[in-house]
C-alpha positions in Angstrom: -21.0 3.0 45.8 -19.3 -0.3 45.0 -22.1 -1.3 42.6 -21.9 2.1 40.9 -18.1 1.8 40.4 -18.5 -1.7 39.1 -21.1 -0.5 36.6 -18.9 2.5 35.6 -15.9 0.2 35.1 -17.9 -2.2 33.0 -19.4 0.6 30.9 -16.0 2.1 30.2 -14.6 -1.3 29.1 -17.4 -1.7 26.6 -17.2 1.9 25.4 -13.5 1.5 24.8 -13.9 -1.7 22.9 -16.3 -0.2 20.4 -14.7 3.3 20.2 -13.6 3.9 16.6 -9.8 4.2 16.1 -9.5 7.4 14.1 -5.8 7.0 13.5 -5.9 3.4 12.3 -5.0 2.9 8.7 -4.8 0.0 6.3 -1.5 0.9 4.6 -0.4 -0.1 1.1 3.0 0.6 -0.3 3.0 1.6 -4.0 6.4 0.9 -5.6 8.1 0.3 -8.9 8.4 2.4 -12.1 6.3 4.8 -14.1 3.3 2.5 -14.7 2.9 2.3 -11.0 3.4 6.1 -10.6 0.9 6.5 -13.3 1.1 8.0 -16.8 -2.5 7.4 -17.8 -3.7 10.4 -19.8 -0.2 11.7 -20.3 0.7 12.5 -23.9 3.7 14.6 -25.0 4.5 15.3 -21.3 1.0 16.8 -20.7 -1.7 15.2 -18.6 -5.2 15.6 -19.9 -6.5 16.1 -16.3 -9.3 13.6 -16.7 -10.1 11.8 -13.4 -12.5 8.9 -13.8 -15.1 8.2 -11.2 -13.1 5.2 -10.0 -10.3 7.5 -9.1 -12.1 10.3 -7.4 -11.2 11.4 -3.8 -12.8 9.6 -0.9 -12.5 10.8 2.7 -11.5 7.2 3.7 -8.5 7.2 1.3 -5.4 9.0 2.4 -2.0 9.5 0.9 1.4 10.1 2.5 2.8 13.1 0.8 6.4 14.0 0.2 6.5 15.8 3.5 5.5 12.6 5.3 2.1 14.0 6.2 -1.3 12.3 5.7 -3.5 14.1 3.3 -6.7 13.2 1.4 -5.6 11.2 -1.7 -6.2 12.5 -5.1 -4.8 12.1 -8.6 -2.0 12.2 -9.6 -0.9 10.2 -6.5 2.8 10.4 -7.3 2.9 14.1 -8.3 5.3 15.1 -5.5 7.2 11.7 -5.4 8.1 11.0 -9.0 8.4 14.8 -9.3 10.8 15.0 -12.2 8.3 13.5 -14.6 4.7 14.3 -15.6 2.3 12.1 -13.7 -1.2 11.1 -14.6 -3.6 8.2 -13.6 -2.1 5.1 -12.0 -3.6 2.1 -10.3 -3.5 3.4 -6.7 -6.7 5.4 -6.3 -8.9 3.0 -8.3 -7.4 0.1 -6.3 -8.3 1.8 -3.0 -11.8 2.7 -4.1 -12.4 -0.9 -5.3 -11.3 -2.3 -1.9 -13.7 0.1 -0.1 -16.5 -0.7 -2.6 -16.1 -4.4 -2.0 -15.5 -4.1 1.8 -17.4 -1.0 3.0 -16.4 -1.7 6.6 -12.7 -2.0 5.8 -11.7 1.3 7.3 -9.3 4.0 6.2 -6.9 3.2 3.4 -3.5 4.8 3.6 -1.5 4.9 0.3 2.3 5.3 0.4 3.5 6.3 -3.1 7.1 5.4 -3.7 7.4 4.6 -7.4 10.0 6.3 -9.6 9.8 6.2 -13.4 12.7 4.6 -15.3 14.1 2.8 -12.3 16.0 -0.5 -12.7 15.5 -3.4 -10.2 19.1 -2.8 -9.1 18.2 0.6 -7.9 15.7 -1.0 -5.5 18.3 -3.1 -3.8 18.5 -2.9 0.0 20.7 0.0 1.0 20.3 2.0 -2.2 18.5 5.3 -2.5 15.1 4.1 -3.7 14.9 1.2 -1.3 15.9 3.5 1.6 13.4 6.1 0.5 10.6 3.5 0.4 11.5 2.2 3.8 11.7 5.7 5.3 8.3 6.5 4.0 6.8 3.2 5.1 8.1 3.7 8.7 6.8 7.3 8.7 3.3 6.0 7.7 3.2 4.0 10.9 4.0 6.8 13.3 1.1 7.9 15.5 -1.1 5.4 13.8 -3.0 3.6 16.6 -3.4 0.1 15.2 -2.2 1.0 11.7 -0.9 -2.0 9.7 1.0 -2.6 6.4 -1.5 -4.6 4.4 0.5 -5.2 1.2 3.2 -4.1 -1.2 1.9 -3.2 -4.7 4.7 -3.7 -7.1 4.9 -2.8 -10.9 8.4 -2.6 -12.2 10.7 -4.2 -14.8 10.3 -2.2 -18.0 13.9 -0.8 -17.5 15.3 -4.3 -17.1 14.2 -5.4 -20.6 17.0 -3.4 -22.3 20.0 -5.5 -21.3 20.1 -9.3 -21.6 22.1 -9.7 -18.4 19.6 -7.5 -16.5 16.7 -9.5 -17.9 18.3 -12.9 -17.0 19.2 -11.7 -13.5 15.7 -10.3 -12.9 14.3 -13.3 -11.1 17.1 -13.5 -8.5 17.1 -9.7 -7.9 13.3 -9.5 -7.5 13.3 -12.5 -5.2 15.9 -10.8 -3.0 14.0 -7.6 -3.1 10.8 -9.2 -1.9 12.6 -11.1 0.8 14.4 -7.9 2.1 11.2 -5.9 2.2 9.5 -8.6 4.3 12.5 -9.0 6.6 12.9 -5.2 7.1 9.2 -4.8 7.8 9.2 -7.8 10.2 6.4 -9.3 8.2 7.5 -12.6 6.7 4.1 -13.3 5.0 3.4 -9.7 3.9 1.0 -9.9 0.9 2.6 -8.8 -2.3 0.7 -8.0 -5.5 3.0 -7.7 -8.4 2.2 -6.9 -12.0 3.6 -8.8 -15.0 4.8 -6.4 -17.7 2.6 -5.1 -20.5 5.5 -3.4 -22.2 9.2 -2.6 -21.9 12.0 -0.4 -22.9 14.0 -3.1 -24.7 13.8 -6.4 -26.6 13.8 -8.7 -23.5 10.3 -8.2 -22.3 9.4 -11.9 -22.3 12.5 -12.8 -20.3 11.4 -10.4 -17.5 7.8 -11.6 -17.8 8.9 -15.2 -17.4 10.7 -14.3 -14.2 7.7 -12.4 -12.9 5.2 -15.1 -13.8 7.5 -17.8 -12.5 7.9 -16.2 -9.0 6.3 -18.6 -6.5 6.3 -17.2 -3.0 3.9 -17.4 -0.1 1.3 -14.7 -0.2 2.5 -13.4 -3.6 -0.1 -12.8 -6.3 0.8 -11.8 -9.8 -1.6 -10.1 -12.2 -0.8 -9.9 -15.9 -1.0 -6.6 -17.6 -0.2 -8.0 -21.0 -2.8 -6.9 -23.6 -3.9 -3.9 -21.7 -4.1 -0.7 -23.9 -1.0 1.5 -24.1 -0.5 5.2 -24.7 0.9 6.3 -28.1 4.4 5.9 -26.7 3.9 2.1 -26.6 5.2 1.9 -23.0 2.7 3.4 -20.6 -0.8 2.1 -19.8 -3.7 4.3 -20.7 -6.2 5.6 -18.1 -8.7 2.9 -19.1 -6.0 0.2 -18.8 -4.9 1.5 -15.3 -8.5 1.2 -14.1 -8.7 -2.4 -15.4 -5.3 -3.2 -13.8 -6.4 -1.6 -10.4 -9.5 -3.8 -10.3 -7.3 -6.9 -11.0 -4.9 -6.0 -8.3 -7.7 -5.2 -5.8 -9.4 -8.5 -6.6 -6.1 -10.3 -6.1 -5.6 -8.6 -2.7 -9.2 -9.4 -1.6 -8.3 -13.1 -1.8 -6.4 -12.4 1.4 -9.3 -10.6 3.1 -12.4 -12.9 3.5 -13.3 -10.7 6.5 -12.1 -7.2 7.5 -8.4 -7.5 7.9 -8.2 -6.0 11.3 -10.3 -8.9 12.7 -8.7 -11.6 10.6 -6.3 -14.2 12.1 -4.2 -13.8 9.0 -3.3 -10.2 9.5 0.4 -9.7 8.5 2.9 -9.5 11.3 3.5 -5.9 12.6 6.8 -4.1 13.0 7.4 -2.9 16.5 6.6 0.6 15.2 3.0 -0.5 14.5 2.3 -1.9 17.9 -1.0 -0.6 19.2 -0.3 2.3 21.6 -3.2 4.0 23.4 -4.2 7.4 22.1 -5.1 10.2 24.4 -8.7 9.1 24.7 -7.7 5.6 25.4 -5.3 6.9 28.1 -8.3 8.6 29.7 -10.2 5.4 29.8 -7.3 3.5 31.3 -6.8 6.1 34.1 -10.5 6.0 34.9 -10.4 2.2 35.0 -7.4 2.2 37.4 -9.1 4.8 39.7 -12.3 2.8 39.7 -10.6 -0.4 40.7 -8.7 1.4 43.4 -11.9 2.7 44.9 -13.5 -0.7 44.6 -10.6 -2.2 46.4 -10.6 0.4 49.2 -14.4 0.5 49.7 
């Protein structure tokens, strides 16, 4: 009897260790302006509906919708988030598909769209509507996620800050503060951040904002440059083709942090208390069985 219980206990430990964690997600925050939300294929406020192969749905790519529920991701990712504007192709889906193509064992990717077209960096200050909205959605993405983890912030913003010279000159300080606040509020001081340097802008001070972006030197920050990528006829928004190229650049930048699957890497970003691994119902069953087994072993 004792040998049998020891065998059962050992078997359950091994089974628990290899049991797939269905709720575990590798979460990415998508924030910024319209080029993050995606306007690829949108002309005269009409989306052409073309979804490239790189952006097609994948059962391993989920999206947190406006109701804070996980659903299978599909374009346009920001349709119910940046809802006052017409959305098209952005970098999010192609980014996620690229990650999974390069790291097939990476696991489920959870995208948290938060970008709002036309937003100024001041609107993303801690305590303001857009910042609070992003944090609320991020925290919701971690609920009931056994082992889920915030992998990175994907940030593409600044076009609105090219209109006013003061805003452009203040951009570096404001952006630095934003990144610091996000890391602090997520309790992840080395959270990877992939930011995009502008390809276009709403005003004459594009280069001033770009200098701030390219000059930002923070730990675990990677900046990819969108300058030169093709634009829609409005001269502001990236085309679908450009979004695909940008997504691959962003994914390749992020993969520099992931030499091995991130859930087994010693460099996994620090977790918020909300992301601590809590046993799911199946794990609870194993724990109870283990306890009972050890009680019987002790008694007999």
